[in-house]
VOBA-1610 file (N, C-alpha, C; in pm, whole numbers, padded with zeros to 5 digits, always signed):
BEGIN
Met-03501+01420-00409Met-03378+01480-00306Met-03311+01532-00423Leu-03292+01461-00507Leu-03184+01490-00642Leu-03274+01587-00736Ala-03371+01642-00726Ala-03437+01718-00835Ala-03387+01860-00860Asp-03313+01918-00795Asp-03231+02023-00813Asp-03096+01986-00835Arg-03047+01873-00856Arg-02889+01831-00890Arg-02903+01792-00982Arg-02788+01853-01070Arg-02731+01763-01194Arg-02603+01684-01199Ala-02612+01546-01270Ala-02501+01498-01272Ala-02431+01432-01414Val-02276+01444-01390Val-02210+01326-01513Val-02184+01231-01469Phe-02265+01117-01564Phe-02202+00983-01558Phe-02056+00967-01612Ala-01960+00880-01608Ala-01867+00851-01681Ala-01821+00711-01639Gly-01766+00611-01739Gly-01725+00518-01757Gly-01664+00474-01840Val-01543+00363-01820Val-01467+00324-01937Val-01502+00207-01947Ala-01484+00129-02115Ala-01537+00036-02160Ala-01380-00043-02277Arg-01433-00166-02223Arg-01351-00298-02344Arg-01445-00387-02390Asp-01478-00450-02467Asp-01539-00539-02518Asp-01682-00543-02396Cys-01729-00457-02398Cys-01849-00465-02247Cys-01974-00458-02328Ala-02010-00519-02494Ala-02130-00497-02564Ala-02203-00613-02461Ala-02190-00735-02436Ala-02291-00824-02351Ala-02347-00746-02308His-02285-00694-02188His-02370-00637-02070His-02399-00486-02063Leu-02393-00447-02149Leu-02405-00262-02122Leu-02589-00265-02171Pro-02674-00333-02222Pro-02769-00319-02229Pro-02896-00301-02093Asp-02797-00401-02012Asp-02863-00422-01831Asp-02811-00327-01767Val-02687-00264-01794Val-02589-00160-01765Val-02646-00046-01775Leu-02696+00028-01857Leu-02729+00159-01913Leu-02863+00146-01880Asp-02973+00034-01902Asp-03057+00029-01809Asp-03061+00125-01639Asn-02994+00050-01604Asn-02938+00069-01458Asn-02865+00243-01420Leu-02807+00279-01555Leu-02771+00441-01545Leu-02886+00506-01570Ala-02963+00470-01635Ala-03066+00571-01713Ala-03178+00560-01584Arg-03171+00475-01488Arg-03303+00468-01379Arg-03201+00565-01285Phe-03104+00584-01278Phe-03032+00643-01145Phe-03016+00793-01229Ala-02998+00831-01369Ala-03016+00970-01419Ala-03140+01032-01403Ala-03250+00974-01427Ala-03414+00986-01408Ala-03411+01036-01249Leu-03325+01034-01172Leu-03324+01125-01064Leu-03293+01250-01022Tyr-03204+01297-01085Tyr-03182+01409-01113Tyr-03267+01518-01208His-03259+01648-01186His-03307+01730-01286His-03264+01741-01409Ser-03115+01691-01434Ser-03035+01667-01546Ser-02957+01584-01565Ala-02917+01492-01630Ala-02785+01423-01663Ala-02683+01412-01740Ser-02556+01406-01768Ser-02480+01400-01911Ser-02413+01265-01882Phe-02359+01230-02006Phe-02275+01055-02003Phe-02154+01123-02071Val-02044+01051-02004Val-01930+01063-02101Val-01871+00926-02086Phe-01834+00850-02192Phe-01796+00730-02197Phe-01680+00689-02264Ile-01566+00640-02235Ile-01419+00622-02291Ile-01471+00481-02343Val-01365+00423-02475Val-01371+00321-02530Val-01252+00320-02567Ser-01181+00176-02536Ser-01036+00150-02618Ser-01001+00009-02604Asp-00926-00015-02721Asp-00854-00141-02692Asp-01029-00261-02754Thr-01120-00216-02827Thr-01235-00288-02819Thr-01219-00353-02925Arg-01290-00467-02949Arg-01332-00537-03063Arg-01442-00579-03062Asp-01567-00558-02986Asp-01706-00584-03049Asp-01768-00461-03049Asp-01889-00412-03042Asp-01971-00348-03041Asp-01994-00238-02980Thr-01922-00223-02868Thr-01941-00170-02746Thr-01942-00002-02772Ser-01861+00058-02886Ser-01884+00170-02912Ser-02039+00231-02940Ala-02064+00138-03048Ala-02207+00150-03121Ala-02261+00138-03073Ile-02305+00001-02989Ile-02431+00087-02876Ile-02436+00201-02802Ile-02321+00219-02740Ile-02337+00290-02640Ile-02370+00471-02740Gly-02334+00471-02853Gly-02353+00566-02952Gly-02481+00551-02944Arg-02560+00475-02989Arg-02696+00468-03038Arg-02807+00500-02851Trp-02736+00444-02728Trp-02808+00471-02639Trp-02796+00620-02617Leu-02716+00653-02659Leu-02705+00829-02648Leu-02777+00909-02706Ala-02809+00872-02827Ala-02908+00950-02892Ala-03001+01023-02835Gly-03011+01154-02831Gly-03119+01176-02728Gly-03078+01246-02609Arg-02931+01187-02574Arg-02917+01239-02448Arg-02766+01303-02450Ser-02771+01389-02348Ser-02684+01471-02351Ser-02542+01390-02320Gly-02412+01439-02360Gly-02290+01331-02365Gly-02227+01302-02464Glu-02133+01197-02505Glu-02070+01149-02578Glu-01976+01050-02567Val-01957+01000-02638Val-01842+00816-02616Val-01731+00855-02700Ile-01594+00862-02673Ile-01476+00892-02722Ile-01435+00755-02679Asp-01368+00696-02847Asp-01282+00545-02880Asp-01145+00646-02884Leu-01079+00588-02808Leu-00916+00604-02816Leu-00838+00527-02849Gly-00922+00422-02923Gly-00845+00322-03010Gly-00762+00231-02941Val-00658+00200-03042Val-00557+00117-02954Val-00450+00172-02855Leu-00428+00151-02746Leu-00360+00200-02645Leu-00259+00045-02587Glu-00282-00087-02631Glu-00221-00156-02574Glu-00090-00180-02586His-00021-00056-02736His+00084-00100-02772His+00173-00010-02727Arg+00119+00148-02639Arg+00174+00218-02615Arg+00197+00205-02436Leu+00063+00193-02403Leu+00080+00158-02283Leu+00010-00008-02243Pro+00123-00114-02206Pro+00101-00220-02242Pro+00002-00294-02099Arg+00037-00199-01956Arg-00042-00229-01851Arg-00153-00201-01827Arg-00262-00322-01829Arg-00375-00305-01804Arg-00437-00152-01714Thr-00336-00152-01582Thr-00413-00039-01520Thr-00331+00126-01552Glu-00238+00119-01620Glu-00196+00251-01697Glu-00282+00242-01836Arg-00351+00187-01882Arg-00473+00234-01967Arg-00598+00249-01921Ile-00661+00187-01843Ile-00784+00196-01745Ile-00768+00372-01698Ala-00633+00401-01665Ala-00609+00501-01549Ala-00657+00594-01709His-00568+00611-01798His-00554+00694-01881His-00671+00733-01969Ala-00777+00635-01949Ala-00912+00654-02040Ala-01007+00708-01913Arg-00967+00688-01777Arg-01055+00756-01709Arg-01012+00887-01708Asn-00880+00944-01680Asn-00846+01095-01703Asn-00910+01122-01845Ala-00919+01104-01971Ala-00916+01141-02051Ala-01078+01192-02012Gly-01164+01138-01954Gly-01327+01138-01927Gly-01308+01223-01849Leu-01208+01246-01758Leu-01228+01375-01663Leu-01199+01465-01743Asp-01126+01493-01828Asp-01072+01610-01935Asp-01184+01680-01986Val-01278+01548-02049Val-01372+01583-02103Val-01503+01667-02023Ile-01537+01635-01893Ile-01621+01677-01832Ile-01557+01790-01774Ala-01416+01827-01763Ala-01385+01931-01712Ala-01434+02069-01817Arg-01394+02033-01927Arg-01434+02135-02032Arg-01557+02203-02085His-01651+02052-02045His-01788+02065-02074His-01905+02069-02013Phe-01892+01967-01890Phe-01980+01911-01785Phe-01917+01971-01612Ala-01851+02072-01626Ala-01770+02115-01484Ala-01890+02218-01396Asp-02019+02259-01501Asp-02098+02281-01339Asp-02168+02179-01319His-02180+02061-01317His-02277+01960-01237His-02236+01968-01135Asp-02346+01889-01023Asp-02284+01923-00905Asp-02239+01731-00890His-02305+01632-00944His-02161+01486-00908His-02148+01447-01022Leu-02058+01380-00992Leu-01984+01249-01086Leu-02019+01142-01051Val-02073+01073-01146Val-02094+00941-01126Val-02056+00816-01161Val-01949+00753-01149Val-01841+00671-01180Val-01899+00550-01162Thr-01854+00447-01288Thr-01908+00337-01318Thr-01837+00250-01396Asp-01848+00109-01375Asp-01821+00020-01445Asp-01941-00041-01537Leu-01832-00075-01671Leu-01946-00135-01761Leu-01966-00245-01781Asp-01938-00317-01724Asp-01951-00454-01696Asp-02039-00512-01591Asp-02013-00644-01623Asp-02083-00715-01530Asp-02134-00677-01404Val-02090-00569-01338Val-02081-00544-01184Val-02255-00498-01184Leu-02288-00436-01307Leu-02401-00357-01283Leu-02537-00408-01420Thr-02520-00558-01436Thr-02612-00614-01526Thr-02686-00635-01433Arg-02720-00643-01299Arg-02839-00705-01245Arg-02910-00554-01191Pro-03039-00550-01158Pro-03102-00397-01134Pro-03102-00362-00977Ile-03038-00219-00984Ile-02958-00191-00836Ile-03072-00075-00823Ser-03098-00082-00685Ser-03191+00016-00586Ser-03179+00127-00595Thr-03310+00218-00665Thr-03252+00350-00661Thr-03301+00456-00574Asp-03350+00366-00484Asp-03415+00407-00384Asp-03269+00397-00287Ser-03201+00336-00282Ser-03042+00317-00207Ser-02931+00424-00326Phe-02968+00430-00422Phe-02865+00548-00475Phe-02906+00642-00478Ala-03028+00700-00429Ala-03064+00842-00396Ala-03052+00839-00218Arg-03054+00765-00150Arg-03067+00777-00026Arg-02901+00841+00005Ala-02783+00747-00110Ala-02611+00777-00074Ala-02629+00871-00094Ala-02682+00961-00264Ala-02655+01064-00315Ala-02688+01196-00217Thr-02794+01161-00186Thr-02856+01246-00050Thr-02802+01282+00063Trp-02753+01175+00132Trp-02613+01165+00235Trp-02480+01241+00187Leu-02466+01249+00072Leu-02312+01287+00009Leu-02360+01450+00047Asp-02466+01512+00011Asp-02507+01632+00017Asp-02525+01709+00143Ala-02524+01632+00250Ala-02601+01656+00353Ala-02489+01734+00467Ala-02323+01679+00420Ala-02242+01791+00520Ala-02116+01800+00414Pro-02059+01936+00390Pro-01987+02009+00269Pro-01862+01911+00272Met-01814+01822+00352Met-01677+01790+00382Met-01709+01635+00326Arg-01829+01564+00317Arg-01787+01439+00185Arg-01789+01448+00087Ala-01692+01406+00013Ala-01635+01439-00114Ala-01706+01322-00211Gly-01728+01199-00138Gly-01809+01059-00232Gly-01818+00926-00141Val-01923+00900-00205Val-01984+00777-00138Val-01958+00623-00240Leu-01904+00554-00224Leu-01896+00386-00318Leu-01972+00266-00227Ala-01946+00216-00346Ala-02100+00048-00338Ala-02038-00031-00244Asn-02159-00090-00181Asn-02102-00224-00108Asn-02142-00346-00227Ser-02149-00400-00199Ser-02179-00563-00250Ser-02240-00673-00222Val-02300-00738-00272Val-02361-00821-00264Val-02290-00991-00346Pro-02266-01118-00291Pro-02286-01148-00149Pro-02196-01123-00060Arg-02082-01061-00135Arg-01977-00990-00026Arg-01930-00886-00036Tyr-01838-00785+00008Tyr-01772-00678-00102Tyr-01662-00723-00131Tyr-01622-00740-00266Tyr-01545-00795-00357Tyr-01448-00677-00378Asp-01446-00583-00377Asp-01318-00475-00501Asp-01217-00450-00357Val-01126-00585-00326Val-01044-00517-00218Val-00928-00469-00289Trp-00885-00466-00380Trp-00800-00425-00478Trp-00777-00235-00434Ala-00914-00203-00468Ala-00912-00079-00473Ala-00949+00009-00340Leu-00950-00091-00227Leu-01008-00065-00073Leu-00855-00029-00023Arg-00869+00111+00105Arg-00798+00132+00173Arg-00853+00213+00308His-00818+00108+00411His-00918+00162+00535His-00828+00099+00656Glu-00808+00143+00791Glu-00686+00146+00848Glu-00643-00031+00902Arg-00772-00064+00936Arg-00777-00173+01028Arg-00825-00332+00873Trp-00922-00291+00765Trp-00994-00394+00678Trp-00862-00404+00599Cys-00786-00315+00564Cys-00741-00345+00442Cys-00601-00214+00374Pro-00513-00179+00473Pro-00396-00070+00470Pro-00327-00016+00352Asp-00316-00138+00307Asp-00215-00175+00184Asp-00263-00252+00091Asp-00210-00240-00021Asp-00206-00346-00168Asp-00221-00471-00131Cys-00368-00513-00171Cys-00376-00648-00171Cys-00249-00748-00248Trp-00227-00718-00340Trp-00175-00795-00416Trp-00068-00769-00401His+00024-00665-00400His+00171-00691-00376His+00204-00757-00269Pro+00189-00788-00170Pro+00206-00926-00131Pro+00222-01096-00139Ile+00102-01060-00248Ile+00120-01199-00319Ile+00184-01222-00389Trp+00199-01119-00501Trp+00309-01124-00609Trp+00438-01092-00555Gly+00454-01045-00430Gly+00621-01076-00405Gly+00653-01151-00239Arg+00585-01275-00254Arg+00613-01365-00168Arg+00646-01428-00171Gly+00700-01496-00016Gly+00787-01584-00044Gly+00778-01714-00104Ser+00925-01775-00093Ser+00917-01886-00215Ser+00863-01997-00090Glu+00839-02020-00016Glu+00803-02121+00080Glu+00650-02103+00128Glu+00613-01962+00043Glu+00451-01955+00059Glu+00387-01989-00076Thr+00260-02047-00088Thr+00157-02053-00211Thr+00099-01942-00275Phe+00076-01959-00406Phe-00005-01824-00439Phe-00187-01862-00329Glu-00223-01988-00341Glu-00336-01991-00270Glu-00363-01960-00163Ala-00236-01990-00036Ala-00222-01895+00087Ala-00226-01781+00116Ala-00123-01739-00003Ala-00128-01551+00003Ala-00277-01520-00043Lys-00323-01571-00143Lys-00431-01510-00164Lys-00582-01560-00069Phe-00574-01630-00016Phe-00686-01675+00128Phe-00668-01535+00215Arg-00529-01497+00245Arg-00479-01464+00334Arg-00518-01284+00305Glu-00493-01241+00154Glu-00477-01082+00163Glu-00604-01053+00060Val-00700-01169+00046Val-00809-01127-00037Val-00937-01149+00028Phe-00960-01324-00007Phe-01082-01377+00042Phe-01110-01353+00172Gln-00967-01326+00286Gln-01032-01312+00368Gln-01099-01146+00451Arg-01063-01027+00359Arg-01122-00935+00342Arg-01238-00908+00288Gln-01292-01025+00215Gln-01429-00990+00098Gln-01536-01043+00210Ile-01576-00962+00315Ile-01683-00992+00400Ile-01772-00916+00364Glu-01878-00973+00446Glu-02037-00953+00430Glu-02076-00802+00511Ile-02095-00716+00437Ile-02184-00605+00508Ile-02286-00571+00522Pro-02391-00572+00617Pro-02485-00561+00664Pro-02530-00414+00587Pro-02693-00455+00476Pro-02683-00281+00452Pro-02741-00210+00530Ser-02767-00252+00699Ser-02830-00167+00779Ser-02716-00058+00841Leu-02580-00125+00852Leu-02487-00056+00902Leu-02442+00092+00825Pro-02427+00235+00897Pro-02414+00289+00870Pro-02260+00333+00753Pro-02261+00501+00717Pro-02168+00482+00621Pro-02014+00447+00685Ile-01933+00359+00624Ile-01813+00352+00663Ile-01706+00410+00629Ala-01643+00489+00681Ala-01505+00593+00647Ala-01369+00501+00597Val-01348+00503+00463Val-01218+00504+00438Val-01127+00562+00350Arg-01020+00515+00299Arg-00941+00630+00261Arg-00969+00603+00107Ser-00979+00488+00028Ser-01032+00440-00123Ser-01108+00315-00137Ala-01190+00314-00189Ala-01268+00194-00241Ala-01320+00210-00399Phe-01394+00162-00421Phe-01492+00181-00545Phe-01584+00074-00556Gly-01590-00057-00630Gly-01660-00151-00602Gly-01798-00113-00744Gly-01736-00074-00812Gly-01809-00073-00954Gly-01914+00065-00958Leu-01889+00131-00878Leu-01995+00255-00853Leu-01942+00375-00714Gly-01952+00486-00792Gly-01942+00567-00693Gly-01972+00706-00714Ile-02059+00813-00641Ile-02095+00901-00665Ile-02004+01037-00587Tyr-01930+01133-00681Tyr-01886+01215-00610Tyr-01958+01337-00647Arg-01836+01447-00547Arg-01895+01573-00561Arg-01815+01603-00667Leu-01857+01665-00773Leu-01806+01709-00902Leu-01637+01794-00884Pro-01702+01877-00783Pro-01535+01942-00778Pro-01418+01888-00741Ala-01446+01802-00650Ala-01363+01707-00577Ala-01276+01614-00631Ala-01384+01561-00755Ala-01284+01471-00822Ala-01221+01498-00906Leu-01269+01619-00990Leu-01201+01742-01088Leu-01079+01781-01054Ala-01077+01784-00922Ala-00906+01808-00863Ala-00801+01667-00839Ala-00854+01607-00887Ala-00806+01454-00867Ala-00769+01393-01002Arg-00652+01291-01017Arg-00637+01197-01080Arg-00614+01051-01073Tyr-00597+00990-01221Tyr-00620+00797-01123Tyr-00468+00815-01234His-00403+00702-01178His-00272+00663-01188His-00291+00543-01153Gly-00220+00409-01260Gly-00278+00297-01236Gly-00088+00204-01216Val+00002+00287-01182Val+00122+00239-01125Val+00156+00343-01018Asp+00208+00227-00900Asp+00263+00313-00794Asp+00373+00373-00779Ala+00469+00425-00708Ala+00582+00496-00675Ala+00673+00406-00712Asn+00663+00246-00685Asn+00791+00176-00712Asn+00750+00108-00851Gly+00650+00148-00926Gly+00656+00085-01089Gly+00556-00004-01055Arg+00510-00075-00934Arg+00403-00200-00978Arg+00244-00108-00979Glu+00169-00237-01088Glu+00054-00206-01098Glu-00018-00197-00995Thr-00137-00127-01024Thr-00233-00082-00847Thr-00330-00025-00918Ser-00441-00088-00826Ser-00594-00004-00884Ser-00591+00136-00890Glu-00623+00174-01009Glu-00610+00341-01045Glu-00684+00396-00964His-00796+00373-00884His-00917+00423-00804His-00816+00476-00667Val-00697+00426-00619Val-00646+00452-00505Val-00559+00585-00509Ala-00514+00592-00560Ala-00440+00768-00608Ala-00554+00849-00657Phe-00661+00790-00738Phe-00775+00935-00705Phe-00850+00956-00601Asn-00911+00852-00529Asn-00921+00878-00392Asn-00838+00944-00304Thr-00751+00887-00305Thr-00612+00954-00187Thr-00578+01131-00230Ala-00568+01144-00337Ala-00608+01263-00409Ala-00722+01336-00309Ile-00825+01304-00318Ile-00939+01371-00288Ile-00917+01366-00117Gly-00903+01295-00065Gly-00832+01299+00076Gly-00762+01360+00108Arg-00665+01394+00041Arg-00551+01487+00032Arg-00589+01618+00070Asn-00660+01672-00009Asn-00727+01761-00022Asn-00857+01836+00062Gly-00899+01741+00138Gly-00970+01730+00265Gly-01116+01669+00253Gly-01142+01591+00149Gly-01236+01513+00126Gly-01259+01396+00170Gln-01409+01381+00222Gln-01412+01243+00301Gln-01461+01129+00233Leu-01458+01008+00224Leu-01475+00903+00140Leu-01568+00790+00219His-01696+00755+00164His-01744+00648+00264His-01786+00533+00177Ile-01822+00415+00217Ile-01884+00303+00132Ile-01998+00298+00208Phe-02131+00294+00114Phe-02256+00340+00144Phe-02344+00220+00155Pro-02303+00121+00273Pro-02374-00016+00262Pro-02500-00040+00199Ala-02579+00027+00231Ala-02729+00009+00118Ala-02711+00021+00025Leu-02623+00062-00046Leu-02550+00124-00232Leu-02541-00028-00236Arg-02569-00167-00302Arg-02532-00274-00298Arg-02550-00298-00486Val-02404-00359-00508Val-02401-00393-00634Val-02394-00540-00661His-02371-00619-00703His-02306-00769-00734His-02205-00815-00798Ala-02134-00855-00687Ala-01993-00876-00698Ala-02024-00974-00845Pro-01918-00965-00915Pro-01880-01066-01002Pro-01806-01148-00952Arg-01842-01292-01029Arg-01836-01453-00967Arg-01667-01439-00960Gln-01625-01403-01077Gln-01464-01407-01109Gln-01374-01349-00980His-01437-01264-00940His-01375-01181-00830His-01344-01285-00694Leu-01459-01392-00662Leu-01472-01389-00557Leu-01437-01534-00546Tyr-01394-01624-00427Tyr-01379-01736-00393Tyr-01451-01803-00470Gln-01421-01914-00571Gln-01470-01998-00605Gln-01427-02136-00589Pro-01494-02254-00508Pro-01404-02397-00410Pro-01378-02493-00549Ser-01424-02435-00669Ser-01393-02571-00774Ser-01219-02517-00813Glu-01200-02407-00800Glu-01053-02346-00819Glu-00958-02387-00744Phe-01013-02437-00625Phe-00900-02458-00514Phe-00911-02589-00474Lys-00758-02707-00447Lys-00808-02826-00394Lys-00839-02800-00227Trp-00874-02926-00224Trp-00954-02974-00110Trp-00924-02893+00054Arg-00787-02912+00114Arg-00737-02816+00157Arg-00794-02677+00202Trp-00791-02618+00083Trp-00865-02476+00082Trp-01000-02497+00073Arg-01077-02602+00054Arg-01241-02572+00068Arg-01208-02579+00198Leu-01181-02676+00284Leu-01186-02695+00400Leu-01167-02554+00456Thr-01046-02515+00452Thr-00989-02396+00512Thr-01132-02280+00495Met-01193-02248+00368Met-01278-02166+00359Met-01404-02198+00472Met-01439-02336+00430Met-01540-02407+00533Met-01527-02352+00664Ala-01441-02364+00687Ala-01420-02326+00854Ala-01411-02197+00838His-01389-02096+00813His-01398-01940+00779His-01544-01909+00789Arg-01592-01962+00657Arg-01716-01941+00655Arg-01802-01958+00809Thr-01781-02048+00849Thr-01836-02111+00998Thr-01857-02003+01099Thr-01680-02015+01108Thr-01668-01925+01228Thr-01749-01729+01234Glu-01782-01749+01057Glu-01846-01586+01016Glu-01958-01554+01086Ile-02008-01677+01081Ile-02160-01711+01149Ile-02186-01660+01282Ala-02108-01713+01361Ala-02066-01669+01545Ala-02028-01555+01535Arg-01921-01532+01483Arg-01821-01390+01494Arg-01874-01303+01326Pro-01929-01236+01307Pro-01922-01200+01154Pro-01798-01110+01175Ser-01733-01108+01009Ser-01588-01086+00992Ser-01582-00928+01009Trp-01720-00817+00961Trp-01741-00723+00945Trp-01733-00643+01135Arg-01762-00714+01219Arg-01763-00676+01350Arg-01571-00611+01385Arg-01542-00695+01372Arg-01315-00718+01390Arg-01320-00617+01266Met-01338-00619+01166Met-01282-00577+01039Met-01283-00423+01053Leu-01433-00375+01105Leu-01432-00256+01110Leu-01478-00170+01230Ala-01412-00273+01361Ala-01359-00182+01472Ala-01290-00100+01459Pro-01300+00031+01552Pro-01225+00177+01533Pro-01088+00108+01634Thr-00967+00167+01535Thr-00851+00121+01569Thr-00828+00247+01713
//
């Protein structure tokens, strides 16, 4: 279904050398679904062989790797650096690949180190093109949806999950705030569900209509000067321009362990709390409540 489409793949990387062989293998399989594909990779602040590995992989392929050097001194906040790098990629794409149909935005770390179904990718991209108001489809993840920071959904996660944690009152512990704001929102989404409308999401892999994406920009700091997921501003701009965004449940990446609840990091009180929560989920799946219409 994508044989008449062209895609440009974009990703930013810092010290991803250990993950790149498997990640690039996934991208090569996705790219093979299209009539043609190009690649734009932005590297910064890296101390390993990330640039060299990508450069060798790009030999014989359309695209380029751009090393922005050290940004830490000029942009000390991580989210600002990532947004700056993603925007640099958009600028390259606008100059050289604006005639492509899709922009595939991907993380280049451990999110994509395991094989991702090309059938699910093709289904997601085809569904995206089936209606003109659809502007982007974003990945689900197993064993549960992990990327709550980039998520905006009226019931599931209406606001930034980390700001209430950072700004919690003195009477509340970090663990209590993180359980409420993050872990209870990391729900298991069955792949059989229909696409889920969101204001923002990412999850390590997204497919956008390229014209909609080029009309938006990434920002890693919000209006109050706080760090925030760079994807929120980008997706919000697409929505403001009339584009619809959806999580595509069948398109599943593997959630990084470090972003999920790990019992060893918490005292027994919180382990028992999570055990009770997970037991309740068996009888009453969280997605039924979180994704119910408002």
